[in-house]
C-alpha positions as CSV (number, residue, x, y, z in Angstrom):
1,M,-23.4,6.6,4.4
2,P,-24.9,3.9,6.6
3,T,-22.6,1.6,8.6
4,L,-21.7,-1.4,6.4
5,P,-22.5,-4.9,7.6
6,V,-19.6,-7.2,8.5
7,P,-19.9,-10.9,8.1
8,T,-19.4,-13.0,11.2
9,L,-15.6,-13.0,11.5
10,T,-15.5,-16.3,13.5
11,A,-17.0,-18.0,10.5
12,L,-14.2,-16.8,8.3
13,P,-10.7,-18.3,7.9
14,A,-8.4,-17.2,10.7
15,S,-6.1,-14.2,9.8
16,A,-2.9,-15.7,11.2
17,T,0.5,-14.4,10.2
18,P,0.3,-14.1,6.4
19,A,2.3,-16.4,4.0
20,G,4.8,-14.0,2.5
21,F,3.0,-10.8,1.5
22,A,-0.6,-12.2,1.3
23,G,-3.5,-10.3,2.9
24,L,-4.4,-6.6,3.5
25,W,-1.5,-4.1,3.8
26,I,-2.0,-0.5,4.8
27,P,0.2,2.1,3.0
28,L,0.3,4.5,5.9
29,V,-0.2,8.3,5.6
30,T,2.5,10.4,7.3
31,P,0.8,12.8,9.7
32,F,2.2,16.3,9.9
33,A,1.7,18.8,12.7
34,A,0.5,22.3,12.0
35,D,4.1,23.5,11.6
36,G,4.8,20.9,9.0
37,T,6.9,18.6,11.0
38,V,6.2,14.9,11.2
39,D,3.6,14.1,14.0
40,H,5.1,10.9,15.4
41,A,2.5,10.7,18.2
42,A,-0.4,10.7,15.6
43,L,1.5,8.2,13.5
44,H,2.0,5.9,16.4
45,A,-1.6,6.1,17.4
46,L,-2.8,5.4,13.8
47,V,-0.7,2.3,13.6
48,L,-2.1,1.1,16.9
49,R,-5.6,1.8,15.8
50,L,-5.2,-0.3,12.6
51,K,-3.4,-3.1,14.4
52,P,-6.4,-5.2,15.6
53,A,-8.4,-4.9,12.3
54,G,-7.2,-8.1,10.7
55,I,-4.5,-6.5,8.5
56,A,-1.4,-8.4,7.3
57,G,1.0,-5.5,7.9
58,Y,2.0,-1.9,7.0
59,V,3.8,0.0,4.3
60,A,5.8,3.0,5.5
61,C,7.0,5.8,3.2
62,G,5.1,4.9,0.1
63,S,3.4,7.5,-2.1
64,T,0.5,7.6,0.4
65,G,3.1,8.5,3.0
66,E,4.3,11.5,0.9
67,A,7.8,9.9,1.0
68,A,9.0,12.2,-1.8
69,A,8.5,15.2,0.5
70,L,10.5,13.5,3.4
71,D,14.3,13.6,3.6
72,H,16.2,10.4,4.5
73,D,16.4,11.3,8.2
74,E,12.7,11.9,8.4
75,Q,12.0,8.6,6.5
76,L,14.1,6.7,9.0
77,A,12.3,8.4,11.9
78,V,8.9,7.5,10.4
79,L,10.0,3.9,9.9
80,D,11.2,3.6,13.5
81,T,7.9,5.0,14.8
82,V,6.0,2.5,12.7
83,L,8.2,-0.4,13.7
84,Q,7.9,0.4,17.4
85,A,4.1,0.6,17.2
86,A,3.6,-2.4,14.8
87,G,5.1,-4.9,17.2
88,R,4.9,-8.3,15.6
89,L,3.0,-7.1,12.5
90,P,5.4,-6.8,9.5
91,V,6.4,-3.5,8.0
92,V,7.5,-3.0,4.4
93,M,9.4,0.2,3.6
94,G,9.0,2.2,0.4
95,V,12.2,3.2,-1.4
96,S,12.5,5.0,-4.7
97,G,15.1,6.9,-6.7
98,Y,17.0,7.0,-10.0
99,H,20.7,6.8,-9.0
100,L,21.6,3.2,-8.6
101,G,24.6,3.7,-6.3
102,Q,22.5,5.9,-3.9
103,M,19.7,3.4,-4.0
104,Q,22.1,0.6,-3.0
105,R,23.5,2.6,-0.1
106,W,20.0,3.6,1.1
107,I,18.8,0.0,0.8
108,A,21.8,-1.1,2.9
109,T,20.8,1.4,5.6
110,L,17.2,0.4,5.6
111,C,18.0,-3.3,5.8
112,G,19.7,-2.6,9.2
113,R,16.1,-2.2,10.5
114,P,13.8,-5.2,11.1
115,I,11.7,-4.7,8.0
116,A,9.8,-7.4,6.2
117,G,10.6,-6.1,2.7
118,L,11.1,-3.2,0.4
119,L,8.5,-1.7,-2.0
120,V,10.5,-0.6,-5.0
121,P,9.2,1.1,-8.2
122,P,11.2,1.6,-11.5
123,P,13.3,4.8,-11.6
124,S,11.1,7.7,-12.3
125,Y,11.6,10.1,-15.2
126,V,14.4,8.1,-16.8
127,R,12.2,5.6,-18.7
128,P,14.8,2.9,-19.3
129,A,14.4,0.1,-21.8
130,Q,13.2,-3.3,-20.5
131,A,16.9,-4.5,-20.3
132,G,17.6,-1.5,-18.1
133,L,14.7,-2.3,-15.8
134,L,15.9,-6.0,-15.5
135,H,19.3,-4.8,-14.5
136,W,17.9,-2.2,-12.1
137,F,15.7,-4.6,-10.1
138,R,18.2,-7.5,-10.1
139,T,20.9,-5.3,-8.8
140,L,18.7,-3.9,-6.0
141,A,17.5,-7.4,-5.2
142,D,21.1,-8.6,-4.9
143,T,21.8,-5.7,-2.6
144,A,18.9,-6.1,-0.3
145,T,18.9,-8.6,2.6
146,V,15.1,-8.6,2.7
147,P,12.7,-9.4,-0.2
148,L,11.6,-6.9,-2.8
149,V,8.0,-6.1,-3.7
150,L,8.0,-4.6,-7.2
151,Y,5.9,-1.5,-7.6
152,D,4.4,-1.4,-11.1
153,I,2.9,2.1,-11.4
154,P,3.7,3.6,-14.8
155,Y,1.5,6.7,-14.4
156,R,3.9,7.8,-11.6
157,T,7.2,6.6,-12.9
158,G,6.8,6.9,-16.7
159,A,8.2,3.3,-17.0
160,V,6.2,0.4,-18.2
161,L,7.2,-3.1,-16.9
162,A,6.3,-5.5,-19.6
163,A,4.9,-8.9,-18.7
164,D,7.9,-10.7,-20.0
165,T,10.2,-8.5,-17.8
166,L,8.1,-9.2,-14.7
167,L,8.1,-12.9,-15.4
168,A,11.9,-12.8,-15.8
169,L,12.3,-10.9,-12.5
170,A,10.1,-13.5,-10.8
171,A,13.0,-16.0,-11.2
172,H,15.1,-13.9,-8.8
173,P,15.0,-15.5,-5.4
174,N,14.8,-12.2,-3.6
175,I,11.9,-10.7,-5.7
176,R,8.7,-12.1,-4.1
177,A,5.7,-9.9,-4.8
178,I,4.3,-7.1,-6.9
179,K,2.1,-4.1,-6.1
180,D,0.0,-4.1,-9.2
181,C,-1.0,-0.6,-10.5
182,G,-0.1,-1.3,-14.1
183,G,-3.6,-1.0,-15.4
184,D,-3.2,-4.1,-17.7
185,P,-5.6,-6.9,-16.8
186,Q,-3.9,-9.3,-19.1
187,K,-0.6,-8.8,-17.4
188,T,-2.2,-9.1,-14.0
189,A,-3.8,-12.4,-15.0
190,A,-0.5,-13.7,-16.5
191,L,1.3,-13.0,-13.2
192,I,-1.4,-14.7,-11.1
193,A,-1.4,-17.7,-13.4
194,D,2.4,-17.9,-13.3
195,G,2.3,-18.0,-9.5
196,R,5.8,-17.1,-8.6
197,L,5.1,-13.5,-7.6
198,Q,2.4,-12.7,-5.0
199,V,0.2,-10.2,-6.8
200,L,-1.1,-7.4,-4.5
201,A,-3.8,-5.2,-5.9
202,G,-2.6,-1.6,-5.8
203,E,-5.5,0.2,-7.3
204,D,-8.3,0.1,-4.6
205,A,-11.1,-0.1,-7.2
206,Q,-9.6,-3.3,-8.6
207,I,-9.3,-5.2,-5.3
208,F,-12.4,-7.4,-5.8
209,G,-11.6,-8.4,-9.4
210,S,-7.9,-9.1,-8.8
211,V,-8.3,-11.1,-5.6
212,A,-11.3,-13.0,-7.0
213,L,-8.9,-13.9,-9.9
214,G,-6.3,-15.2,-7.5
215,A,-4.3,-12.2,-6.3
216,A,-2.7,-12.7,-2.9
217,G,-4.1,-9.5,-1.4
218,A,-4.0,-5.7,-1.6
219,I,-2.0,-2.7,-0.6
220,A,-5.0,-0.3,-0.2
221,A,-4.9,3.3,1.0
222,S,-8.7,3.4,1.3
223,A,-8.5,0.7,4.0
224,H,-7.5,3.3,6.5
225,W,-11.3,3.6,6.5
226,Q,-13.5,0.6,7.4
227,T,-10.4,-1.5,7.8
228,E,-12.2,-4.4,9.3
229,R,-14.5,-4.6,6.3
230,F,-11.7,-4.5,3.8
231,S,-10.0,-7.3,5.8
232,A,-13.2,-9.3,5.9
233,L,-13.6,-8.8,2.1
234,L,-10.3,-10.4,1.4
235,R,-11.0,-13.3,3.7
236,L,-14.4,-13.9,2.1
237,L,-12.8,-14.0,-1.3
238,A,-10.1,-16.3,-0.1
239,G,-12.9,-18.6,1.2
240,Q,-14.7,-18.4,-2.2
241,R,-17.7,-16.8,-0.5
242,L,-18.4,-14.6,-3.4
243,A,-22.0,-13.7,-2.8
244,E,-21.2,-12.3,0.7
245,A,-18.0,-10.6,-0.6
246,R,-20.0,-9.0,-3.4
247,I,-22.4,-7.4,-0.9
248,L,-19.5,-6.1,1.2
249,W,-17.7,-4.8,-1.9
250,H,-20.6,-2.8,-3.2
251,G,-20.9,-1.1,0.2
252,L,-17.2,-0.1,0.1
253,L,-17.2,1.3,-3.4
254,P,-18.7,4.7,-2.6
255,G,-16.0,5.3,0.0
256,I,-13.3,4.1,-2.4
257,S,-14.7,6.5,-5.0
258,A,-14.6,9.4,-2.7
259,L,-11.1,8.6,-1.3
260,T,-9.6,8.5,-4.8
261,A,-11.5,11.4,-6.3
262,E,-8.5,13.8,-5.9
263,P,-4.7,13.1,-5.7
264,N,-3.7,10.7,-2.9
265,P,-3.4,11.2,0.1
266,A,-5.3,14.5,0.2
267,P,-8.8,12.9,0.5
268,L,-7.6,10.3,3.0
269,K,-6.0,13.0,5.2
270,A,-9.2,15.1,5.0
271,L,-11.2,12.1,6.2
272,L,-8.8,11.1,9.0
273,A,-8.7,14.8,10.1
274,Q,-12.5,14.7,10.3
275,Q,-12.2,11.7,12.5
276,G,-9.8,13.6,14.8
277,L,-6.9,11.3,14.1
278,L,-4.5,13.8,12.6
279,E,-4.1,17.4,11.3
280,N,-5.2,18.0,7.7
281,V,-1.7,19.0,6.6
282,L,0.2,18.0,3.5
283,R,3.5,19.0,2.1
284,S,3.9,21.0,-1.1
285,P,3.3,20.4,-3.9
286,M,0.4,18.3,-2.5
287,M,-2.7,20.4,-1.5
288,A,-5.6,19.7,0.8
289,A,-8.8,18.2,-0.6
290,S,-11.3,20.6,-2.1
291,E,-14.2,21.9,0.1
292,A,-16.7,20.0,-2.1
293,L,-14.8,16.7,-1.5
294,E,-14.5,17.4,2.2
295,Q,-18.3,17.7,2.4
296,R,-18.6,14.4,0.6
297,L,-16.1,12.8,2.9
298,A,-17.9,14.0,6.0
299,A,-20.6,11.3,5.4
300,L,-17.9,8.7,5.6
301,A,-16.5,10.0,8.8
302,S,-19.9,10.1,10.4
303,S,-20.6,6.4,9.5
304,D,-17.7,5.1,11.6
């Protein structure tokens, strides 16, 4: 793939410290060494590499970071590495579970670190009613000393957050944003129109449409690749420079398609390994990208 053009960044609005959770956030992969242990040196280097690319901040230990395959000690160590490398850029920590008391204790531990927020999905597998989801998130928001970013991702959790439930949760002073992977454009539009939650596109292929509609930004795994161009895209959209943004977006789509062709983060780790940034190692039950996809990704790696 040819190198994509980047608009003149000096002509775009300055990417100062974001208001709340606006802007481009990178949900970091967790690099593993050949023996399966966390490769903290590679993680530190990856954070530093992304730092000057105009991003708003990082998300540690989300689904892209294979958090479900890390124990709590490993998650804390990953978080500490990211915090140390991030410097002044904010870090949001992913946290998930289905035991309320354990979640409260884990959140209390995490809030002892200088994090900017917590990315929290509904409890997986349980599939509570909407009243149960309201109680779950309000209780966790009361527990946390940092803001919550709701994570609406029903294809992973099995729980659907209804629009009315999300609008009710928006009234809580410690619930500030949502990573929107809900797959319901009407719900997305309603949340943006309501304005109390900062909506962050969580499905990479929906970034342009959501941000053009008024979403505050994106949490985009694909933006490990061509990070400056993803950042420029959001700034063009914020500046209502749609024609330029459209050109940039169409150039990014083939990469987004390749990086989401198989379960995340296998394609992303394959690409980063081709770039020499980490080992192509995942933890079971995740498996490496197929050989056919690796060949497709090689064109992306050669374009950087």
